[in-house]
N, C-alpha and C positions, 0 to 999 in steps of 0.2 A: 504494500500500500504506500504509494508515494504521496507526500504531503508538503504544503508550503512551510516555510520556516516558522511563521507565527503559530501555525497549528502545532508544529513539533514542540515548540516551547511550552505551549499550553498543555500538551499531552504529558510532557515530562513533569511539569509541576503538579498536574492532577495525579499522576502515578505516584510521585513522592508523597503527596498528602495521603493517598489511599494506603500506601505501605506503612506510613507512620501510624495511621489509625489501627491497622491490624497488628502492628508490633505492640502497641499499647494494650490492645485487647488480649493478646496472648500473654503478655507479662502480667496482666491483671488476673487472668485465669490461672496462671501458675502460682500466683500469690493467694489463691482461694477466693478471689472476687469474680463471681460468675454473672454479675450484672452486665447485660449486653448494652453497649453504647451504639447509638444509631450511626451508620456509616455516613461519611460526607456526601454531599449531593454529587450527582453524576457529571454535571456541567451546566453551563448557563450561556445565554446569548447564542444559541445554536451550535455551540461546540459539542462535539461527540468524541470522547476518548476512543483510542484505537480498540481497546478491549470490548467496548460496547458495539463497535462495528463488527468485530468477530462474533459477538453473541448473536447479532442479527443474521450474519451470513451463515453460521453453523447451527442456529436454533438452540442456543444454550439457555438453561434456566438461570435464575439469579444465583443459586448456589454454585453451579458450574462456572459461571462468570467470575465470581469472587475466588473460586478455587484456582482458576487460571492466574488471577492477580497475585494470590498468595504464593503459588508455585514460581511465578516470575520473580517475586520479591526475594525468595530464598536464593536465587541465582545472582541477583544484582545488588542486594542490600545486605551488607555484612551484619549490621545490628539486628535485622530481622532474622537472619540465619542463626545468630547466637540465641535469640529468644526462642526460636523453634527448637533448637537443640536442647536448651535448658528445659523447656516444657515437656520434651519427649524423653528426658533423662539420658541424653547422649553426651559423650565427652566433648569439651570445648576444643576447637581447633581442627576437628576432623571434618570429613565430608558430611553434609547435611542433606537428608532426604525427608521431604514433607510427609508425615504420616496421615493417612486418610482418616484415622480416628481423631486426630487433632482438628482436622478440617471440619469433621462432623460436629465437634464440640464448640468451635468458635464462630463458624460461618453461619449466615442466616439461611433459613428454610432448607436444612440438609435433607438429602434423600440418598438411600443406599444404591438405587438403580443407576446412579452416575457411574458405577463401576462396570455396568453391563457392556459387553462388546458391541452391542447395538446402539448404545448411547453415544452422543456426539463426541465426547472426550476421547473415547477409544476408537470409534468408527472412523474418525478423521485423523487419528494419531496426533491429537493436540497435546496429550501427555502420555508418558510411558508408565504404566502401572507395573509394580513388582509385587506379585501375590505369592511368592515362594513361601513366606512365613504364615500364610493364611489371609483371608480377606479382612479379618479384624485388625491385622497388623500390616496391611498393604501400604506400601510407600509409592510415591509418584515423583516424576521429574518432567518438567515442561519440555516440549520439543524445541530445538534451537530455532527453527524457522518461525514458530509461533512466538517465541520470546522476542525475536527481532520485530515481528509485526506489532506486538504490544508496545514495545518501546519506540516504535516509529522509525526503525532503522531499515533502509532499503536492503533487501536480501533476495535470495533465490534458493530454492531447495537444491542443495548440492547433490542429492541422490538422483536428480533429473539431469545432471550434467551429461552432455553427449546425446541425450534423448530429446530434450525440449529446450527452446530458446525463446525468451520473451523479447518483444520489440515494442517500442512506443507506438502510439496511434499514428497511422499513415497520414501524411500531409494531404490536405484537401487540394484537389486539382481537377483535371479533366477526367472525372470518374466515369466508368462505363455505366450505361443505363441499367445493366443487370445488377450492379451493386446496390442500387436503391430497391430493386425488386427483392433481392435476397435479404436485405436488412429488414424490410417489412415482413417477409416471411418468417424471419427469426423472431421478430417482435411478437408476431401472432402465435407462433409455435416454437417456444424456446427449447422444447425437447426434440425438435426435428433434427435429422441428420441431412445436411446439405451436401450433395454429391456433384462435383464438377467433373462430368463424365469423361471429356476428351482432354484432360489436363496433360496426359502423357503422349499426346499425338506426335509432338515434336518439341524442340527446345523453345520455339516461339510460343507455342500453346502453353508450355509450362510457365514461362514468364508471365503470360497473360493471366493464367489461373492464379498465380501468387498475387499479382496486382489486384485482380478481382476480389480475392478473399480478403486481402488487407483493407481495401476500400469498403467492402460490405460490412466488415466488423467495425470500422471507424464510423460508418453511418449508423450502426447500431449502438454507438457509444461505448465500444469495447476496445481494449488493446488486443494484440495478437500474440498467441502462444503457439509457435511452430513446433511440430512434433515429427521426428523422423522414426517411422516404424521399424526401419532396419536395425535400429539399436535396441529394440525390445525383443526379449526372448519369446519364443513361440509357445512356451508352457502356459496353460490356462491360469495358474496361480501368478506367474510373472505378469501376465497381461492385466489381471485384476488388480494386483498391487500397484502397477504403474499407472493404471487408469485412476485409481483412488488418489494417488499423489498428484497427478496432472489436474484432476478436478479441484483438489485443495489449492494448488498453486493458481488455478484460474480464478477461484473465489478470492484469494488474497490479493491478486493483482488486477482483478476486474477485467478478465480477458476472455475472449473466445478462443477456441482451439482449432488449429488447422493441421490435419494429419496427412502426411505424405508417405507413400510406400517407397519413394526413392527410385522408381523405375517400373518396368513391366514384368519383373520377376514374379511368378505366381505365388510363391511362398511369402514374399514380402507383402504382396497385395492382400493375401488372406490375413496376415497378422495385422495390417493396417485396418482392415474392415472389422476384425474382432475387437481391436483396441477402440476404434471409433464407436462401435456399438456398446462398449462397456462404459463409455463416458456419460456423464449427466450434464456437462457444460454445453453451451452452444458450440456445435461442432461442424466443421466442414472437412470433407474427404476429397483429396485430389486423386482422380483416377476413376476408372470404370469397373466396378466390381461385377462379378458374375451375377446375373439376375436371380438365379436360384439362391445364391448366398445372401442377397439382400432380403429375400423372403424370410430369413431367420432373424433379421434384425428387429429387436423389440423396441423400436422407436420409429416415428414417421420418417419417411425418406422423401426428400425433394431433390429432383435432378435438374441441373441447369447446364447449358452449353457455354463453353468459354468463347467469348467473341474473338474472332480473328483480328489481329492487329495488322493493318495494311503496311506492308514493308515499303520503306522509302530509302533509296540509295543516295549516296553523295552525288549531287548534280555536277560536281567538279571532275568526276571521272571521265576519261576519254569515251567518246561515243561508242566505239566497238566494245570496250570493256563494260560500259554501262548496259549495253544490249545483251551481252553474254551473261552478265550477272543477273539481269532481269529474267532471262530464260531459266537460269539455275534456280532462282527463287520459286518460279512457277512450276517447273517440271519436277525438281528433286526435293522440294520442301527444305532447302538448305537454310540453316539458321542465319538470319540476317546479320546479327552482330558478328558472328564468326566470319561470314563472307566479307563484310566490310573490313574487318581486321586484316584478313589475308590480302585484300586488294590494296589496302593502304600501307602495308608493311613494306619498307624499302628492301630491295634485293641485296643480299649479302655480297660484299665485294669479293672478287675472285683472288685467292691468295697467289702471289707471285713468288716462285721459289727464289731463294737467294742466289746471287751469281758471284763467282770468284774466278780469279785467273789461275791457270793451270801451272804456272811456274814463272821464273824470272824471264826466260827467253820468250814467253808467250805474251803477245800484246793483245790477244783477243779474249774477252771475258767469256767464260763457259758456265753452263748451268751446273749447280751442285750435283755431284755424283758422276760427272762425265770427265774426270781429270786423269784418266788412265794415260799412261805414256804410249807413244806409238809402238815402242818395242813390245809393250805388254799386249797391245791389241793384235800385233802380228803373231805373238806366241799363243794367243788364245785360240783353241780350235773352234771351228764353226760347225753348228749342228746341220746335218744333212737331212734330218727328218722334219725340221720345222718348215712350215709354209710361209713364214714371215721372212722378209728380207733381212740380211744381217745388219746389225747396227755398227756404224763406223764412228770413231771419235772425231771431233772437229779438228781440222788441220791448224797447226800453229804457224804463224808467220815467222820466218827466220830473219 
């Protein structure tokens, strides 16, 4: 979640006040004072702290929201960590893990089902629970990506490195008409899977598809999260885990997802389709999946054609070259950018071998490698089986 500087300052001040409140509450509970003090207000003048944005995005209860705040505080506030360790009877100076029992004691409106794998905290991997000692003694630690989101620090899930890449909103310009149509379709059906069927027809169509996807998501008010399905394992569990992390990153960055198979390889195309089908974010798929495979997708499918971009060549090219390039573009579907690059690339100069003189008495420069003496050339036998004329060394002027 990117934010302006004034919001970032407000968020830090709000978080510091909140952590100071829970630190005092834990210290009072440790001293035997169980009187609950009201938490400070969430914000004013339209300001929304980052953690409340997460609560809206992931559907967190009030207890789960404050549990995230407390878990974040243990990581960034040393005084709060010491108060938690003391309340849990842990030695000072060691690593601190927030106990779920302490959270149930001090936080408002507690509920046990926050531990459920189907509840948002675990379903979205917002925190990591350790239940090895039993649920009554479960401890938890906030996920690093969520910690950064709560503190307002720009970040990206490192476990998606090599799989996904986030980009800012595409710049407004001469957008294709199809971008508006797709944006409206996504607004009406956010759960739809948009398929750009002919994206892999050639390199020009691929660039047009990427441009169309970025423009459509910008018009829908979203950033773009590009996903390369070739980097995803084909195992069902791998696909499900990757889809969950991509969906989480899309929520955190307010992005739509564009899935690419990276080519026409059938195995990569099948993985891309399964990954796109497993996502719940606004999703676009580059490529034409098998119609029978699309029938198994449990979300509406909307197919769109990629508009062809009319190729334009440099008018400064010589007329014969321009005509030949025009025919190549029309007949062989040559990529326009590569063709222009080849036409505009200057020819490499021909290397001239070094020349040297064959000796003191020789006034004529000879090519390197041809300085044998005349006596050596006479002594060398000539091949009688070769069809090529014998090579004679150049004569030297006396």
